[in-house]
A tleap script that builds the chain and sets N, CA, C and O, in Angstrom:
source leaprc.protein.ff14SB
mol = sequence {
  NMET ASN ASN ASP VAL VAL SER ALA GLY ALA
  VAL GLY ALA ASP GLU GLY ASN LEU ARG THR
  LEU THR HIE VAL MET TYR ALA LEU HIE THR
  VAL SER TRP PHE THR ALA GLY ILE LEU SER
  VAL VAL ALA MET ILE LEU ASN TYR VAL LYS
  ARG ASP SER LEU PRO ASN ASP PHE TYR ARG
  SER HIE PHE ARG TRP GLN SER ARG SER PHE
  TRP PHE THR LEU MET TRP LEU ALA VAL THR
  SER PRO LEU TRP LEU LEU PHE VAL PHE PRO
  GLY ALA ALA ALA TRP PHE VAL VAL GLY LEU
  TRP TYR LEU TYR ARG PHE ILE ARG GLY TRP
  TRP ALA PHE VAL GLU ASN ARG PRO MET PRO
  CVAL
}
set mol.1.N position { -217.721 76.366 -74.477 }
set mol.1.CA position { -217.184 77.246 -73.341 }
set mol.1.C position { -215.876 76.782 -72.759 }
set mol.1.O position { -214.737 77.243 -72.836 }
set mol.2.N position { -216.442 75.603 -72.080 }
set mol.2.CA position { -214.699 75.104 -71.109 }
set mol.2.C position { -213.807 74.667 -72.193 }
set mol.2.O position { -212.974 73.772 -72.052 }
set mol.3.N position { -213.955 75.157 -73.004 }
set mol.3.CA position { -212.454 74.838 -73.826 }
set mol.3.C position { -212.093 76.494 -73.818 }
set mol.3.O position { -210.916 76.771 -74.045 }
set mol.4.N position { -212.925 77.483 -73.600 }
set mol.4.CA position { -212.331 78.448 -73.877 }
set mol.4.C position { -211.731 79.487 -72.607 }
set mol.4.O position { -211.150 80.572 -72.627 }
set mol.5.N position { -212.118 78.702 -71.670 }
set mol.5.CA position { -211.885 79.042 -69.773 }
set mol.5.C position { -210.669 78.173 -69.649 }
set mol.5.O position { -209.923 78.389 -68.694 }
set mol.6.N position { -210.427 77.382 -70.349 }
set mol.6.CA position { -209.178 76.064 -70.146 }
set mol.6.C position { -208.082 77.121 -71.313 }
set mol.6.O position { -206.929 76.736 -71.123 }
set mol.7.N position { -208.092 77.785 -71.939 }
set mol.7.CA position { -207.494 77.930 -73.186 }
set mol.7.C position { -206.624 79.757 -72.574 }
set mol.7.O position { -205.604 80.371 -72.887 }
set mol.8.N position { -207.788 79.982 -71.596 }
set mol.8.CA position { -207.365 81.767 -70.962 }
set mol.8.C position { -207.029 81.476 -69.997 }
set mol.8.O position { -206.907 82.543 -69.396 }
set mol.9.N position { -206.646 80.349 -69.067 }
set mol.9.CA position { -206.106 79.730 -67.993 }
set mol.9.C position { -204.386 79.640 -68.216 }
set mol.9.O position { -203.426 80.011 -67.540 }
set mol.10.N position { -204.580 78.792 -69.817 }
set mol.10.CA position { -203.217 78.456 -69.675 }
set mol.10.C position { -202.594 79.627 -70.446 }
set mol.10.O position { -201.398 79.854 -70.268 }
set mol.11.N position { -203.384 80.471 -71.380 }
set mol.11.CA position { -202.702 81.387 -71.427 }
set mol.11.C position { -202.177 82.423 -70.205 }
set mol.11.O position { -201.101 83.005 -70.336 }
set mol.12.N position { -202.760 82.553 -69.371 }
set mol.12.CA position { -202.686 83.686 -67.898 }
set mol.12.C position { -201.387 82.589 -67.560 }
set mol.12.O position { -200.302 83.125 -67.334 }
set mol.13.N position { -201.443 81.228 -67.518 }
set mol.13.CA position { -200.616 80.417 -66.603 }
set mol.13.C position { -198.930 80.878 -67.304 }
set mol.13.O position { -197.877 81.053 -66.692 }
set mol.14.N position { -199.261 80.988 -69.018 }
set mol.14.CA position { -197.942 81.235 -69.952 }
set mol.14.C position { -197.595 82.133 -69.937 }
set mol.14.O position { -196.411 82.241 -70.256 }
set mol.15.N position { -198.478 83.611 -69.505 }
set mol.15.CA position { -197.783 84.940 -69.321 }
set mol.15.C position { -197.009 85.134 -67.892 }
set mol.15.O position { -195.956 85.740 -67.698 }
set mol.16.N position { -197.893 84.395 -66.879 }
set mol.16.CA position { -196.942 84.378 -65.655 }
set mol.16.C position { -195.712 83.917 -65.393 }
set mol.16.O position { -194.862 84.402 -64.646 }
set mol.17.N position { -195.670 82.975 -66.036 }
set mol.17.CA position { -193.994 81.941 -66.035 }
set mol.17.C position { -193.439 83.080 -67.155 }
set mol.17.O position { -192.270 83.405 -66.944 }
set mol.18.N position { -194.019 83.676 -68.196 }
set mol.18.CA position { -192.854 84.575 -68.855 }
set mol.18.C position { -192.850 85.992 -67.598 }
set mol.18.O position { -191.958 86.838 -67.651 }
set mol.19.N position { -193.547 86.033 -66.931 }
set mol.19.CA position { -193.276 87.268 -66.363 }
set mol.19.C position { -192.033 86.847 -65.268 }
set mol.19.O position { -190.955 87.439 -65.216 }
set mol.20.N position { -192.429 85.673 -64.393 }
set mol.20.CA position { -191.440 85.440 -63.583 }
set mol.20.C position { -189.902 85.060 -64.258 }
set mol.20.O position { -188.846 85.340 -63.692 }
set mol.21.N position { -189.985 84.461 -65.405 }
set mol.21.CA position { -188.854 84.354 -66.487 }
set mol.21.C position { -188.269 85.472 -66.415 }
set mol.21.O position { -187.202 85.489 -65.801 }
set mol.22.N position { -188.696 86.532 -66.915 }
set mol.22.CA position { -188.139 87.933 -67.088 }
set mol.22.C position { -187.413 88.831 -65.649 }
set mol.22.O position { -186.638 89.785 -65.588 }
set mol.23.N position { -188.001 88.108 -64.750 }
set mol.23.CA position { -187.638 88.715 -63.156 }
set mol.23.C position { -186.346 88.244 -62.804 }
set mol.23.O position { -185.475 88.849 -62.179 }
set mol.24.N position { -186.315 86.867 -63.370 }
set mol.24.CA position { -184.796 85.921 -63.210 }
set mol.24.C position { -183.914 86.461 -63.845 }
set mol.24.O position { -182.776 86.750 -63.474 }
set mol.25.N position { -184.653 86.694 -65.322 }
set mol.25.CA position { -183.370 87.302 -66.158 }
set mol.25.C position { -182.762 88.898 -65.745 }
set mol.25.O position { -181.539 89.032 -65.749 }
set mol.26.N position { -183.460 89.852 -65.463 }
set mol.26.CA position { -183.096 90.631 -64.637 }
set mol.26.C position { -182.154 90.846 -63.517 }
set mol.26.O position { -181.102 91.471 -63.388 }
set mol.27.N position { -183.082 89.928 -62.559 }
set mol.27.CA position { -181.715 89.103 -61.418 }
set mol.27.C position { -180.647 88.611 -61.638 }
set mol.27.O position { -179.615 88.817 -61.000 }
set mol.28.N position { -180.837 87.663 -62.891 }
set mol.28.CA position { -179.213 87.360 -62.760 }
set mol.28.C position { -178.326 88.324 -63.820 }
set mol.28.O position { -177.146 87.975 -63.847 }
set mol.29.N position { -178.580 89.242 -64.527 }
set mol.29.CA position { -178.195 90.496 -64.499 }
set mol.29.C position { -177.435 90.871 -64.137 }
set mol.29.O position { -176.246 90.849 -64.456 }
set mol.30.N position { -178.368 91.622 -62.819 }
set mol.30.CA position { -177.711 92.268 -61.921 }
set mol.30.C position { -177.055 91.877 -60.915 }
set mol.30.O position { -176.455 92.764 -60.308 }
set mol.31.N position { -176.927 90.330 -60.351 }
set mol.31.CA position { -176.141 90.223 -59.720 }
set mol.31.C position { -174.865 89.157 -60.327 }
set mol.31.O position { -174.010 88.557 -59.676 }
set mol.32.N position { -175.140 89.181 -62.078 }
set mol.32.CA position { -173.690 89.112 -62.549 }
set mol.32.C position { -172.650 90.070 -62.544 }
set mol.32.O position { -171.561 89.938 -63.103 }
set mol.33.N position { -173.023 91.003 -61.912 }
set mol.33.CA position { -171.650 91.909 -61.632 }
set mol.33.C position { -170.545 91.594 -61.100 }
set mol.33.O position { -169.402 91.905 -61.436 }
set mol.34.N position { -171.163 90.533 -59.678 }
set mol.34.CA position { -170.401 90.282 -59.028 }
set mol.34.C position { -170.054 88.773 -59.548 }
set mol.34.O position { -169.430 88.108 -58.721 }
set mol.35.N position { -170.297 88.253 -60.539 }
set mol.35.CA position { -169.540 86.832 -60.702 }
set mol.35.C position { -168.925 87.120 -62.232 }
set mol.35.O position { -169.172 86.279 -63.096 }
set mol.36.N position { -168.286 88.063 -62.509 }
set mol.36.CA position { -167.575 88.192 -64.031 }
set mol.36.C position { -168.513 87.618 -65.125 }
set mol.36.O position { -168.143 86.854 -66.016 }
set mol.37.N position { -169.943 88.145 -64.922 }
set mol.37.CA position { -170.562 88.246 -66.027 }
set mol.37.C position { -171.004 87.086 -67.070 }
set mol.37.O position { -171.469 87.015 -68.208 }
set mol.38.N position { -170.460 85.940 -65.693 }
set mol.38.CA position { -171.027 84.231 -66.180 }
set mol.38.C position { -172.947 84.248 -66.254 }
set mol.38.O position { -173.658 83.575 -67.000 }
set mol.39.N position { -173.295 85.079 -65.391 }
set mol.39.CA position { -174.769 84.743 -64.854 }
set mol.39.C position { -175.467 85.595 -66.524 }
set mol.39.O position { -176.163 85.218 -67.467 }
set mol.40.N position { -175.018 86.425 -66.263 }
set mol.40.CA position { -175.346 87.188 -67.643 }
set mol.40.C position { -175.392 86.755 -68.866 }
set mol.40.O position { -176.088 87.356 -69.684 }
set mol.41.N position { -174.533 85.433 -69.287 }
set mol.41.CA position { -174.484 84.522 -70.177 }
set mol.41.C position { -175.813 84.059 -70.377 }
set mol.41.O position { -176.500 84.162 -71.392 }
set mol.42.N position { -176.054 83.607 -69.435 }
set mol.42.CA position { -177.050 82.215 -68.762 }
set mol.42.C position { -178.237 83.185 -69.152 }
set mol.42.O position { -179.072 82.781 -69.961 }
set mol.43.N position { -178.337 84.397 -68.627 }
set mol.43.CA position { -179.730 85.245 -69.229 }
set mol.43.C position { -179.778 85.482 -69.826 }
set mol.43.O position { -180.808 86.154 -69.880 }
set mol.44.N position { -178.935 85.470 -71.349 }
set mol.44.CA position { -178.970 85.776 -72.760 }
set mol.44.C position { -179.061 84.663 -73.359 }
set mol.44.O position { -179.544 84.860 -74.474 }
set mol.45.N position { -178.777 83.288 -73.128 }
set mol.45.CA position { -179.182 82.126 -73.692 }
set mol.45.C position { -180.850 81.971 -73.635 }
set mol.45.O position { -181.589 81.584 -74.540 }
set mol.46.N position { -181.200 82.396 -72.284 }
set mol.46.CA position { -182.754 82.306 -71.831 }
set mol.46.C position { -183.536 83.323 -72.929 }
set mol.46.O position { -184.572 83.208 -73.584 }
set mol.47.N position { -182.592 84.294 -72.806 }
set mol.47.CA position { -183.320 85.983 -73.609 }
set mol.47.C position { -183.368 85.279 -74.835 }
set mol.47.O position { -184.407 85.573 -75.427 }
set mol.48.N position { -182.466 84.234 -75.641 }
set mol.48.CA position { -182.853 84.223 -77.308 }
set mol.48.C position { -183.431 83.155 -77.795 }
set mol.48.O position { -183.702 83.035 -78.990 }
set mol.49.N position { -183.792 81.849 -76.468 }
set mol.49.CA position { -184.379 80.498 -76.440 }
set mol.49.C position { -186.037 81.063 -76.464 }
set mol.49.O position { -187.011 80.472 -76.930 }
set mol.50.N position { -185.972 82.758 -75.623 }
set mol.50.CA position { -187.751 82.987 -75.936 }
set mol.50.C position { -187.902 83.917 -76.605 }
set mol.50.O position { -189.090 84.197 -76.762 }
set mol.51.N position { -187.294 84.477 -77.036 }
set mol.51.CA position { -187.801 85.326 -77.978 }
set mol.51.C position { -188.494 85.554 -78.893 }
set mol.51.O position { -188.816 86.691 -79.236 }
set mol.52.N position { -188.870 84.432 -79.491 }
set mol.52.CA position { -189.452 84.167 -80.580 }
set mol.52.C position { -191.140 83.785 -80.509 }
set mol.52.O position { -192.046 83.694 -81.338 }
set mol.53.N position { -191.010 83.619 -79.048 }
set mol.53.CA position { -192.472 83.075 -78.275 }
set mol.53.C position { -192.857 84.014 -76.965 }
set mol.53.O position { -193.306 83.611 -75.892 }
set mol.54.N position { -192.482 85.724 -77.446 }
set mol.54.CA position { -192.739 86.663 -77.016 }
set mol.54.C position { -195.056 86.978 -77.340 }
set mol.54.O position { -195.741 87.155 -78.347 }
set mol.55.N position { -195.319 86.892 -76.051 }
set mol.55.CA position { -197.130 87.298 -76.439 }
set mol.55.C position { -197.157 88.881 -76.807 }
set mol.55.O position { -198.217 89.186 -77.353 }
set mol.56.N position { -196.177 90.053 -76.628 }
set mol.56.CA position { -196.737 91.018 -76.703 }
set mol.56.C position { -195.366 92.261 -76.950 }
set mol.56.O position { -194.199 91.985 -76.674 }
set mol.57.N position { -195.676 93.225 -77.348 }
set mol.57.CA position { -194.500 94.382 -77.502 }
set mol.57.C position { -194.100 94.513 -76.404 }
set mol.57.O position { -192.891 94.738 -76.452 }
set mol.58.N position { -194.622 94.488 -75.003 }
set mol.58.CA position { -194.403 95.063 -74.127 }
set mol.58.C position { -192.923 94.204 -73.138 }
set mol.58.O position { -192.039 94.605 -72.381 }
set mol.59.N position { -193.353 92.852 -73.718 }
set mol.59.CA position { -192.351 92.317 -73.117 }
set mol.59.C position { -191.243 91.643 -73.716 }
set mol.59.O position { -190.501 90.751 -73.303 }
set mol.60.N position { -191.350 92.716 -75.521 }
set mol.60.CA position { -190.436 92.245 -76.434 }
set mol.60.C position { -189.148 93.312 -76.256 }
set mol.60.O position { -187.948 93.345 -76.532 }
set mol.61.N position { -190.175 94.175 -75.612 }
set mol.61.CA position { -189.228 96.189 -75.178 }
set mol.61.C position { -188.183 95.230 -74.047 }
set mol.61.O position { -186.966 95.410 -74.009 }
set mol.62.N position { -188.787 94.372 -73.310 }
set mol.62.CA position { -187.768 94.239 -71.703 }
set mol.62.C position { -186.709 93.531 -72.811 }
set mol.62.O position { -185.627 94.051 -73.084 }
set mol.63.N position { -187.178 92.276 -73.403 }
set mol.63.CA position { -186.048 91.453 -73.287 }
set mol.63.C position { -184.832 92.274 -74.746 }
set mol.63.O position { -183.638 92.054 -74.948 }
set mol.64.N position { -185.586 93.003 -75.327 }
set mol.64.CA position { -184.615 93.461 -76.322 }
set mol.64.C position { -183.775 94.803 -75.098 }
set mol.64.O position { -182.551 94.835 -74.970 }
set mol.65.N position { -184.386 95.437 -74.603 }
set mol.65.CA position { -183.525 96.319 -73.261 }
set mol.65.C position { -182.377 95.284 -72.768 }
set mol.65.O position { -181.191 95.609 -72.838 }
set mol.66.N position { -182.763 94.087 -72.291 }
set mol.66.CA position { -181.622 93.299 -71.953 }
set mol.66.C position { -180.779 92.915 -72.868 }
set mol.66.O position { -179.669 93.224 -72.436 }
set mol.67.N position { -180.670 92.407 -73.910 }
set mol.67.CA position { -180.206 92.297 -75.345 }
set mol.67.C position { -179.198 93.174 -75.326 }
set mol.67.O position { -178.022 92.929 -75.055 }
set mol.68.N position { -179.870 94.623 -75.739 }
set mol.68.CA position { -178.534 95.371 -76.154 }
set mol.68.C position { -177.915 96.089 -74.678 }
set mol.68.O position { -177.149 97.048 -74.761 }
set mol.69.N position { -178.267 95.608 -73.534 }
set mol.69.CA position { -177.705 96.548 -72.926 }
set mol.69.C position { -176.212 95.041 -72.509 }
set mol.69.O position { -175.045 95.088 -72.121 }
set mol.70.N position { -176.773 94.396 -72.725 }
set mol.70.CA position { -175.249 93.141 -72.597 }
set mol.70.C position { -174.390 93.527 -73.444 }
set mol.70.O position { -173.312 94.087 -73.246 }
set mol.71.N position { -175.048 93.117 -74.716 }
set mol.71.CA position { -174.094 93.263 -75.957 }
set mol.71.C position { -173.037 95.097 -76.035 }
set mol.71.O position { -171.855 95.318 -76.301 }
set mol.72.N position { -174.153 96.008 -75.675 }
set mol.72.CA position { -173.655 97.458 -75.615 }
set mol.72.C position { -172.391 96.438 -74.453 }
set mol.72.O position { -171.510 95.750 -74.967 }
set mol.73.N position { -172.511 96.514 -73.384 }
set mol.73.CA position { -171.386 96.533 -72.300 }
set mol.73.C position { -170.507 95.763 -72.983 }
set mol.73.O position { -169.454 96.295 -73.332 }
set mol.74.N position { -170.750 94.376 -73.310 }
set mol.74.CA position { -168.997 94.111 -74.035 }
set mol.74.C position { -168.586 94.831 -74.972 }
set mol.74.O position { -167.375 94.757 -75.179 }
set mol.75.N position { -169.277 95.629 -75.731 }
set mol.75.CA position { -168.249 96.356 -76.629 }
set mol.75.C position { -167.751 97.632 -76.191 }
set mol.75.O position { -167.033 98.393 -76.840 }
set mol.76.N position { -168.235 97.808 -74.937 }
set mol.76.CA position { -167.460 99.276 -74.198 }
set mol.76.C position { -166.880 98.374 -73.356 }
set mol.76.O position { -166.525 99.269 -72.589 }
set mol.77.N position { -166.429 97.289 -72.770 }
set mol.77.CA position { -165.554 96.779 -72.468 }
set mol.77.C position { -164.300 96.120 -73.630 }
set mol.77.O position { -163.088 95.915 -73.550 }
set mol.78.N position { -165.142 95.973 -74.486 }
set mol.78.CA position { -163.725 95.423 -75.330 }
set mol.78.C position { -163.011 97.095 -75.964 }
set mol.78.O position { -161.824 97.294 -76.223 }
set mol.79.N position { -164.034 98.002 -76.074 }
set mol.79.CA position { -163.324 99.557 -76.223 }
set mol.79.C position { -162.275 99.842 -75.272 }
set mol.79.O position { -161.104 100.051 -75.588 }
set mol.80.N position { -162.743 99.845 -74.080 }
set mol.80.CA position { -161.578 100.295 -73.196 }
set mol.80.C position { -160.244 99.319 -72.679 }
set mol.80.O position { -159.273 99.603 -71.979 }
set mol.81.N position { -160.616 98.175 -73.284 }
set mol.81.CA position { -159.497 97.244 -72.292 }
set mol.81.C position { -158.360 97.257 -72.927 }
set mol.81.O position { -157.587 96.443 -72.421 }
set mol.82.N position { -157.794 97.969 -74.048 }
set mol.82.CA position { -156.849 98.685 -74.235 }
set mol.82.C position { -155.804 99.788 -73.028 }
set mol.82.O position { -154.579 99.904 -73.010 }
set mol.83.N position { -156.786 100.425 -72.176 }
set mol.83.CA position { -156.745 101.365 -71.030 }
set mol.83.C position { -155.496 100.342 -70.047 }
set mol.83.O position { -154.506 100.699 -69.408 }
set mol.84.N position { -156.197 98.748 -70.340 }
set mol.84.CA position { -155.224 97.587 -69.382 }
set mol.84.C position { -153.426 97.753 -69.728 }
set mol.84.O position { -152.429 97.465 -69.065 }
set mol.85.N position { -153.593 98.263 -70.881 }
set mol.85.CA position { -151.775 98.182 -71.388 }
set mol.85.C position { -151.091 99.631 -70.269 }
set mol.85.O position { -150.431 99.448 -69.246 }
set mol.86.N position { -151.383 100.625 -70.687 }
set mol.86.CA position { -151.116 102.021 -70.241 }
set mol.86.C position { -150.837 101.509 -68.552 }
set mol.86.O position { -149.796 101.679 -67.917 }
set mol.87.N position { -151.704 101.054 -68.225 }
set mol.87.CA position { -151.610 100.889 -66.461 }
set mol.87.C position { -152.619 100.399 -65.857 }
set mol.87.O position { -153.637 100.719 -66.472 }
set mol.88.N position { -152.868 99.706 -64.846 }
set mol.88.CA position { -153.684 99.105 -63.975 }
set mol.88.C position { -155.257 100.400 -63.772 }
set mol.88.O position { -156.465 100.266 -63.968 }
set mol.89.N position { -154.487 101.435 -63.352 }
set mol.89.CA position { -155.612 102.311 -62.996 }
set mol.89.C position { -156.696 102.540 -64.012 }
set mol.89.O position { -157.899 102.427 -63.776 }
set mol.90.N position { -156.093 102.913 -65.307 }
set mol.90.CA position { -156.698 103.795 -65.987 }
set mol.90.C position { -158.005 102.541 -66.486 }
set mol.90.O position { -159.136 102.949 -66.747 }
set mol.91.N position { -157.720 101.274 -66.553 }
set mol.91.CA position { -158.434 100.121 -67.340 }
set mol.91.C position { -159.417 99.903 -66.272 }
set mol.91.O position { -160.601 100.099 -66.546 }
set mol.92.N position { -159.094 99.534 -65.118 }
set mol.92.CA position { -160.015 99.850 -63.865 }
set mol.92.C position { -160.849 100.566 -64.142 }
set mol.92.O position { -161.867 100.192 -64.724 }
set mol.93.N position { -160.639 101.674 -63.821 }
set mol.93.CA position { -161.300 102.575 -63.899 }
set mol.93.C position { -162.388 103.081 -64.898 }
set mol.93.O position { -163.234 103.921 -64.593 }
set mol.94.N position { -162.282 102.483 -66.128 }
set mol.94.CA position { -162.787 102.074 -67.256 }
set mol.94.C position { -163.810 101.282 -67.301 }
set mol.94.O position { -164.837 101.453 -67.959 }
set mol.95.N position { -163.470 100.143 -66.395 }
set mol.95.CA position { -164.347 98.925 -66.299 }
set mol.95.C position { -165.141 99.354 -65.108 }
set mol.95.O position { -166.368 99.297 -65.184 }
set mol.96.N position { -164.629 99.730 -64.139 }
set mol.96.CA position { -165.586 100.170 -62.895 }
set mol.96.C position { -167.319 101.436 -63.529 }
set mol.96.O position { -168.510 101.509 -63.224 }
set mol.97.N position { -166.458 102.084 -64.400 }
set mol.97.CA position { -167.546 103.178 -65.023 }
set mol.97.C position { -168.087 102.073 -65.646 }
set mol.97.O position { -168.890 101.525 -64.890 }
set mol.98.N position { -168.011 101.676 -66.409 }
set mol.98.CA position { -168.805 100.465 -67.574 }
set mol.98.C position { -169.790 99.570 -66.699 }
set mol.98.O position { -171.014 99.468 -66.772 }
set mol.99.N position { -168.674 98.816 -65.663 }
set mol.99.CA position { -169.863 97.937 -64.800 }
set mol.99.C position { -171.106 98.536 -64.156 }
set mol.99.O position { -172.156 97.931 -63.939 }
set mol.100.N position { -170.754 100.228 -63.791 }
set mol.100.CA position { -171.978 100.753 -62.819 }
set mol.100.C position { -172.947 101.184 -63.839 }
set mol.100.O position { -174.135 101.280 -63.528 }
set mol.101.N position { -172.495 101.483 -65.176 }
set mol.101.CA position { -173.711 101.704 -66.385 }
set mol.101.C position { -174.657 100.403 -66.616 }
set mol.101.O position { -175.865 100.198 -66.739 }
set mol.102.N position { -173.169 99.445 -66.608 }
set mol.102.CA position { -174.656 98.147 -66.859 }
set mol.102.C position { -175.458 97.333 -65.603 }
set mol.102.O position { -175.998 96.228 -65.574 }
set mol.103.N position { -175.259 98.548 -64.428 }
set mol.103.CA position { -176.333 98.352 -63.284 }
set mol.103.C position { -177.028 98.684 -63.434 }
set mol.103.O position { -178.081 98.047 -63.426 }
set mol.104.N position { -176.925 100.107 -63.714 }
set mol.104.CA position { -177.919 101.202 -63.909 }
set mol.104.C position { -179.018 100.897 -65.160 }
set mol.104.O position { -180.099 101.485 -65.141 }
set mol.105.N position { -178.724 100.048 -66.139 }
set mol.105.CA position { -179.177 99.925 -67.069 }
set mol.105.C position { -180.318 98.774 -66.796 }
set mol.105.O position { -181.487 98.746 -67.179 }
set mol.106.N position { -179.529 97.776 -65.952 }
set mol.106.CA position { -180.569 96.602 -65.052 }
set mol.106.C position { -181.400 96.765 -64.398 }
set mol.106.O position { -182.550 96.341 -64.513 }
set mol.107.N position { -180.841 97.565 -63.408 }
set mol.107.CA position { -182.059 98.552 -62.470 }
set mol.107.C position { -183.456 98.969 -62.998 }
set mol.107.O position { -184.590 98.568 -62.734 }
set mol.108.N position { -182.923 100.013 -63.924 }
set mol.108.CA position { -183.576 100.632 -64.797 }
set mol.108.C position { -184.653 99.995 -65.482 }
set mol.108.O position { -185.813 100.396 -65.389 }
set mol.109.N position { -184.293 98.987 -66.186 }
set mol.109.CA position { -185.262 98.065 -66.789 }
set mol.109.C position { -186.145 97.414 -66.030 }
set mol.109.O position { -187.328 97.460 -66.366 }
set mol.110.N position { -185.710 96.598 -64.727 }
set mol.110.CA position { -186.379 95.895 -64.074 }
set mol.110.C position { -187.165 96.756 -63.026 }
set mol.110.O position { -188.082 96.169 -62.452 }
set mol.111.N position { -187.002 97.680 -62.794 }
set mol.111.CA position { -187.696 98.569 -62.011 }
set mol.111.C position { -188.925 99.013 -62.939 }
set mol.111.O position { -189.957 99.357 -62.363 }
set mol.112.N position { -188.885 99.025 -64.202 }
set mol.112.CA position { -190.118 99.542 -65.091 }
set mol.112.C position { -190.823 98.239 -65.127 }
set mol.112.O position { -192.038 98.165 -64.949 }
set mol.113.N position { -190.015 97.137 -65.372 }
set mol.113.CA position { -191.023 95.844 -65.221 }
set mol.113.C position { -191.890 95.534 -64.553 }
set mol.113.O position { -193.013 95.166 -64.896 }
set mol.114.N position { -191.232 95.712 -62.988 }
set mol.114.CA position { -192.378 95.767 -62.153 }
set mol.114.C position { -193.269 96.697 -62.424 }
set mol.114.O position { -194.307 96.081 -62.666 }
set mol.115.N position { -193.460 97.833 -62.521 }
set mol.115.CA position { -194.675 99.214 -63.194 }
set mol.115.C position { -194.971 98.708 -64.132 }
set mol.115.O position { -195.768 99.390 -64.777 }
set mol.116.N position { -194.697 97.706 -64.616 }
set mol.116.CA position { -195.589 97.172 -65.838 }
set mol.116.C position { -195.385 98.115 -67.260 }
set mol.116.O position { -196.105 98.013 -68.254 }
set mol.117.N position { -193.979 99.258 -67.077 }
set mol.117.CA position { -193.790 99.724 -67.892 }
set mol.117.C position { -192.967 99.501 -68.915 }
set mol.117.O position { -191.854 99.089 -68.592 }
set mol.118.N position { -193.268 99.713 -70.563 }
set mol.118.CA position { -192.160 99.031 -71.936 }
set mol.118.C position { -191.032 100.202 -71.838 }
set mol.118.O position { -191.126 101.406 -71.602 }
set mol.119.N position { -190.033 99.434 -72.089 }
set mol.119.CA position { -188.336 99.698 -72.193 }
set mol.119.C position { -188.846 101.076 -73.861 }
set mol.119.O position { -189.764 101.100 -74.680 }
set mol.120.N position { -187.942 101.731 -73.659 }
set mol.120.CA position { -188.150 102.839 -75.014 }
set mol.120.C position { -187.588 101.909 -75.633 }
set mol.120.O position { -186.986 100.973 -75.107 }
set mol.121.N position { -187.785 102.148 -77.125 }
set mol.121.CA position { -187.130 101.487 -78.498 }
set mol.121.C position { -186.383 101.830 -79.020 }
set mol.121.O position { -186.003 101.227 -80.024 }
savepdb mol mol.pdb
quit
């Protein structure tokens, strides 16, 4: 009986740590808009390191949401980068829109995480 209590406490502590880590990852992604994406790379490293040890679909949905948001943002930045060759304004405008989309994705995901809602797959 005592072992059950200890293992249940360990599971609760592990989930608490994972919850904190997920908050930190959302925060890193959200603030990375102001650091030219450097903090997002840190968050993605954490995402891939922890991905195999996620306990349930709720966390998997949020880690997948973060990962897809990151990679789609990189794709859109690459697709719109030729606009910089035309003039500064089209490239800057496109990257600003991609940045706003990026912020929207992470704020939406973080909000859902706070409300204990999984992200759509």
